[in-house]
Each structure stands twice: as structure tokens, then as C-alpha cells.
C-alpha positions as CSV (number, residue, x, y, z in Angstrom):
1,M,-2.8,-17.0,-0.6
2,A,-5.6,-14.8,-0.1
3,V,-4.7,-15.4,3.6
4,S,-1.5,-14.5,2.6
5,S,-2.6,-10.8,0.9
6,L,-4.8,-10.7,4.3
7,V,-1.3,-10.9,6.4
8,L,0.6,-9.0,4.0
9,G,-1.7,-5.6,4.4
10,L,-1.8,-6.0,8.5
11,V,2.2,-6.4,8.5
12,S,2.1,-3.6,6.4
13,I,0.2,-1.4,8.5
14,V,1.8,-2.3,11.7
15,A,5.3,-2.5,10.8
16,G,5.7,1.1,8.4
17,W,6.4,-1.4,5.4
18,T,4.4,1.3,2.9
19,F,5.6,0.4,-0.5
20,L,6.7,-3.3,-1.4
21,V,5.0,-5.3,1.1
22,P,1.6,-3.8,-0.2
23,I,2.5,-4.4,-3.7
24,A,3.7,-7.7,-3.0
25,G,0.0,-8.2,-0.8
26,L,-1.6,-6.7,-4.0
27,V,-0.6,-9.1,-6.1
28,V,-1.0,-12.4,-4.5
29,G,-4.1,-11.4,-3.9
30,I,-5.0,-10.4,-7.4
31,L,-4.2,-14.1,-8.5
32,A,-5.7,-15.8,-5.4
33,L,-9.0,-14.6,-6.8
34,G,-8.7,-16.7,-9.8
35,R,-7.6,-19.7,-7.8
36,E,-9.4,-19.6,-4.4
37,P,-12.6,-19.4,-4.8
38,Q,-13.2,-20.4,-1.1
39,A,-11.5,-17.9,0.1
40,R,-12.7,-15.1,-1.6
41,T,-13.5,-13.1,1.1
42,L,-10.3,-12.9,2.0
43,A,-8.3,-11.9,-1.1
44,I,-11.2,-8.5,-1.0
45,W,-10.1,-7.6,2.0
46,G,-6.0,-8.7,1.4
47,I,-6.7,-6.3,-2.3
48,V,-8.5,-3.4,-0.4
49,L,-6.2,-3.2,2.7
50,N,-3.0,-4.3,-0.1
51,A,-4.3,-1.4,-2.2
52,V,-5.7,1.8,0.3
53,L,-2.1,0.6,1.4
54,L,-0.3,1.6,-1.2
55,A,-2.5,4.5,-2.3
56,G,-1.8,6.3,1.2
57,S,2.0,5.9,1.0
58,L,2.0,7.4,-2.5
59,L,0.4,10.1,-1.7
60,L,2.3,11.1,1.3
61,V,4.8,11.0,-1.1
62,L,3.5,13.1,-3.3
63,L,2.8,15.6,-0.4
64,A,6.0,15.7,0.8
65,L,7.4,16.4,-3.0
66,A,4.5,19.5,-3.0
67,L,5.4,20.8,0.1
68,G,9.2,20.3,-0.6
69,L,8.9,22.8,-4.0
70,L,6.9,25.1,-2.2
71,A,9.3,25.3,0.3
72,L,12.3,26.2,-2.5
73,P,12.3,30.0,-3.4
74,F,12.1,30.3,0.8
75,A,15.6,28.1,1.3
76,F,17.8,30.7,0.5
77,L,16.6,33.7,2.6
78,I,18.3,33.1,5.4
């Protein structure tokens, strides 16, 4: 499970999957912490990688919404 979490994080970087795959990797990594004590390091890396990707994608979505709202008053000037 820890390896799956790490692989899901790496695949989401390479393939550009930014929302559902990091959530799945985060859940699998958290479950792996309790079930696989030997693979604790891989599970932690998977959790961190998936959390950073998920936070980055949410930050980009919020930034796009904020820029869209800021540009809204100027949309009717043309």
C-alpha cells in the first residue's frame, strides 16, 4: 500500500492528474502507515507528495477563480 501511494503521487506528477489521484494516494498512504510498519518511509513520502500536489492544485484553482472575479468588471467594456 505504501508503494501504491508513492506511485500514485509520481504518476499524478507525470500524467498531470491533479485532483482525484492525489486524494486516492493520500488515503492509501494514511492507511499504509498503520498497516505496514516496515514501509513507513515510503508511506510518509507518498503522503507528503500527494498532499503537496493536492494543495498545489487547490491553490491554482483558487487563484484562477480570484483572477476571474477580478477581471469580471472589465468584461463588459468592449
